[in-house]
BAGUKE-636266 format. One record per residue: x, y, z of N, C-alpha, C in turn. Coordinates in steps of 0.05 Angstrom, whole numbers. Example, Ala and Ser with C-alpha at 12.3 -4.5 7.8 and 13.67 -1.06 7.14 Angstrom:
BEGIN
     n_c1     n_c2     n_c3    ca_c1    ca_c2    ca_c3     c_c1     c_c2     c_c3
      264     -114      156      246      -90      156      264      -66      156
      257      -45      142      273      -21      143      258        1      157
END
This chain:
BEGIN
     n_c1     n_c2     n_c3    ca_c1    ca_c2    ca_c3     c_c1     c_c2     c_c3
     2394     2376     2225     2370     2367     2210     2359     2342     2224
     2334     2343     2231     2321     2320     2243     2298     2311     2225
     2298     2285     2219     2278     2274     2200     2250     2278     2211
     2246     2274     2237     2219     2275     2248     2208     2304     2246
     2225     2324     2243     2215     2351     2240     2217     2361     2211
     2224     2343     2193     2227     2351     2165     2201     2345     2150
     2194     2363     2132     2171     2359     2115     2180     2356     2086
     2162     2346     2069     2169     2343     2041     2173     2370     2028
     2159     2391     2038     2163     2418     2028     2191     2427     2033
     2202     2421     2057     2230     2428     2063     2249     2414     2045
     2243     2389     2038     2261     2375     2020     2260     2388     1992
     2236     2395     1983     2233     2409     1957     2249     2435     1958
     2247     2450     1980     2262     2475     1983     2292     2470     1982
     2301     2449     1996     2330     2443     1997     2340     2435     1969
     2323     2421     1954     2331     2412     1927     2333     2436     1909
     2316     2456     1913     2318     2481     1897     2344     2496     1903
     2352     2496     1929     2376     2510     1938     2401     2495     1929
     2401     2469     1931     2425     2453     1923     2426     2451     1892
     2446     2461     1880     2448     2461     1851     2461     2436     1840
     2480     2425     1855     2495     2402     1845     2482     2376     1854
     2480     2356     1836     2467     2331     1843     2483     2315     1863
     2509     2319     1864     2525     2306     1884     2516     2315     1912
     2511     2341     1915     2501     2352     1940     2473     2341     1946
     2456     2339     1926     2429     2328     1930     2430     2299     1939
     2448     2283     1927     2451     2255     1935     2460     2254     1964
     2479     2271     1972     2489     2271     2000     2466     2278     2019
     2449     2297     2011     2426     2305     2027     2407     2281     2030
     2402     2267     2009     2384     2243     2010     2396     2222     2028
     2422     2217     2026     2436     2198     2043     2434     2206     2072
     2437     2232     2078     2434     2242     2105     2406     2237     2116
     2386     2241     2099     2358     2235     2107     2356     2205     2115
     2367     2188     2099     2366     2159     2105     2380     2152     2131
     2402     2166     2137     2416     2160     2162     2400     2166     2186
     2380     2183     2183     2363     2191     2206     2340     2171     2210
     2336     2153     2192     2315     2133     2196     2324     2113     2217
     2307     2108     2237     2314     2087     2256     2315     2060     2241
     2335     2044     2246     2337     2018     2232     2315     1999     2241
     2307     1982     2224     2288     1961     2231     2303     1939     2245
     2289     1925     2262     2301     1902     2275     2304     1880     2255
     2323     1862     2260     2328     1840     2241     2303     1823     2236
     2287     1819     2257     2263     1803     2254     2241     1817     2239
     2244     1843     2233     2224     1857     2217     2232     1857     2187
     2256     1849     2181     2265     1849     2153     2258     1822     2141
     2232     1818     2137     2221     1793     2127     2209     1797     2099
     2203     1775     2086     2191     1776     2060     2164     1790     2060
     2150     1788     2083     2124     1801     2085     2125     1831     2082
     2147     1843     2089     2150     1872     2088     2169     1881     2065
     2180     1862     2051     2199     1869     2030     2184     1880     2005
     2196     1901     1994     2185     1913     1970     2197     1900     1945
     2180     1889     1929     2190     1876     1904     2195     1898     1883
     2214     1893     1866     2220     1912     1844     2242     1931     1850
     2255     1928     1873     2277     1945     1881     2303     1930     1876
     2323     1944     1866     2350     1932     1862     2362     1925     1889
     2359     1942     1908     2369     1938     1935     2346     1926     1951
     2353     1916     1975     2332     1906     1992     2318     1929     2007
     2292     1930     2006     2276     1951     2019     2253     1938     2033
     2248     1947     2058     2226     1938     2074     2209     1962     2082
     2183     1959     2080     2164     1980     2090     2144     1966     2109
     2142     1978     2133     2124     1966     2153     2102     1987     2159
     2077     1980     2154     2055     1998     2161     2045     1992     2189
     2038     2013     2203     2025     2011     2229     2001     2030     2228
     1977     2019     2233     1953     2035     2231     1945     2043     2259
     1942     2069     2263     1934     2081     2289     1904     2079     2292
     1895     2084     2317     1867     2083     2323     1851     2102     2306
     1863     2125     2299     1848     2145     2283     1849     2139     2253
     1860     2116     2245     1860     2108     2217     1885     2117     2202
     1901     2133     2214     1926     2142     2200     1945     2118     2198
     1959     2118     2175     1978     2096     2170     2006     2108     2174
     2020     2097     2193     2048     2106     2197     2066     2084     2186
     2087     2093     2172     2104     2075     2158     2132     2077     2170
     2145     2054     2172     2173     2052     2178     2187     2037     2156
     2212     2044     2151     2225     2030     2129     2255     2030     2132
     2267     2013     2116     2296     2010     2117     2305     1998     2090
     2331     2000     2085     2344     1989     2062     2373     1982     2068
     2384     1965     2052     2412     1957     2056     2431     1975     2040
     2421     1995     2026     2437     2013     2010     2432     2042     2020
     2454     2057     2023     2452     2084     2034     2433     2102     2018
     2437     2104     1992     2421     2122     1976     2392     2113     1976
     2387     2087     1975     2360     2077     1975     2346     2082     2002
     2362     2079     2024     2350     2086     2050     2341     2115     2051
     2356     2132     2038     2348     2160     2035     2323     2163     2019
     2320     2148     1998     2296     2148     1982     2272     2138     1998
     2277     2118     2015     2256     2108     2033     2247     2131     2051
     2266     2146     2062     2260     2169     2079     2242     2189     2064
     2249     2195     2039     2233     2214     2024     2204     2204     2020
     2202     2178     2013     2175     2167     2009     2159     2167     2035
     2173     2161     2057     2158     2161     2083     2149     2189     2090
     2165     2209     2083     2157     2237     2088     2132     2245     2072
     2130     2233     2048     2107     2239     2031     2082     2226     2043
     2084     2201     2052     2060     2186     2059     2054     2180     2088
     2074     2177     2104     2070     2168     2132     2053     2188     2148
     2034     2177     2163     2017     2194     2180     1992     2203     2167
     1987     2194     2143     1962     2201     2128     1942     2178     2130
     1917     2185     2125     1897     2164     2124     1899     2150     2097
     1886     2127     2095     1887     2112     2070     1876     2129     2047
     1855     2144     2051     1844     2161     2030     1863     2183     2022
     1877     2195     2042     1897     2215     2035     1920     2204     2020
     1928     2180     2027     1950     2166     2012     1942     2162     1984
     1917     2152     1980     1908     2146     1953     1905     2172     1936
     1900     2194     1950     1897     2220     1936     1923     2235     1931
     1945     2225     1943     1971     2238     1941     1983     2231     1914
     1991     2251     1899     2004     2247     1873     2034     2247     1878
     2045     2224     1886     2073     2222     1893     2090     2226     1868
     2081     2217     1845     2097     2220     1821     2103     2249     1815
     2083     2267     1819     2088     2295     1815     2108     2306     1834
     2106     2298     1860     2125     2307     1880     2153     2298     1873
     2155     2272     1865     2181     2261     1859     2192     2274     1833
     2175     2281     1814     2183     2295     1790     2194     2323     1797
     2181     2336     1817     2190     2363     1825     2219     2360     1836
     2225     2338     1850     2252     2334     1860     2271     2327     1838
     2260     2316     1816     2277     2308     1794     2292     2282     1798
     2282     2267     1817     2295     2242     1825     2296     2221     1802
     2273     2216     1790     2272     2194     1770     2292     2198     1748
     2296     2223     1740     2314     2229     1717     2343     2229     1726
     2349     2228     1752     2376     2228     1761     2384     2203     1776
     2367     2183     1775     2373     2157     1786     2377     2137     1763
     2391     2116     1769     2393     2094     1749     2365     2083     1744
     2360     2072     1721     2333     2061     1716     2324     2041     1737
     2342     2024     1747     2335     2005     1768     2327     2019     1794
     2341     2040     1802     2335     2055     1826     2308     2070     1822
     2304     2081     1799     2278     2095     1794     2255     2076     1795
     2258     2052     1783     2237     2031     1785     2232     2024     1814
     2253     2021     1830     2250     2015     1858     2235     2036     1873
     2241     2062     1867     2228     2084     1879     2198     2082     1874
     2190     2077     1849     2162     2076     1843     2149     2050     1853
     2166     2029     1857     2155     2004     1870     2148     2010     1899
     2164     2027     1912     2157     2035     1940     2130     2049     1941
     2127     2068     1922     2102     2083     1921     2078     2064     1916
     2082     2046     1897     2060     2027     1891     2054     2009     1916
     2074     2001     1930     2070     1985     1954     2054     2000     1975
     2061     2026     1979     2046     2042     1998     2017     2046     1989
     2013     2050     1963     1986     2052     1952     1970     2027     1958
     1983     2004     1954     1970     1978     1960     1964     1975     1989
     1981     1985     2007     1976     1984     2036     1951     2001     2041
     1949     2024     2029     1926     2042     2033     1901     2028     2023
     1903     2015     2000     1879     2001     1988     1870     1979     2007
     1888     1966     2021     1881     1944     2039     1868     1954     2065
     1872     1980     2071     1860     1991     2095     1837     2009     2088
END
């Protein structure tokens, strides 16, 4: 499995196939392991996502064509996997596409919010809000 060739549709399909939540968590952790780590100098307050139990950083890079590419990292394995899921939903889209994306519905289809601790679920939606704010700024 390669993250750069993975789509959110493939994750939805995998979640349908995997019946046990322990297997789904392992899958999410595997996604996170495929994220390239951020450099230490990129893990700054400017990129830190507020509202997450764990430390999370999201770095936007805007391409010449207006697409916003996101990189991210976390200090917790499961959260790094959640970062990977969120990046698969949003990265590479234009600001308008990001604003039009209903991430909550996608995340509800995965069933993540109901199977995460309240703090982790809040952090997941804090990541989505941060990305929406990045899109609003561009």
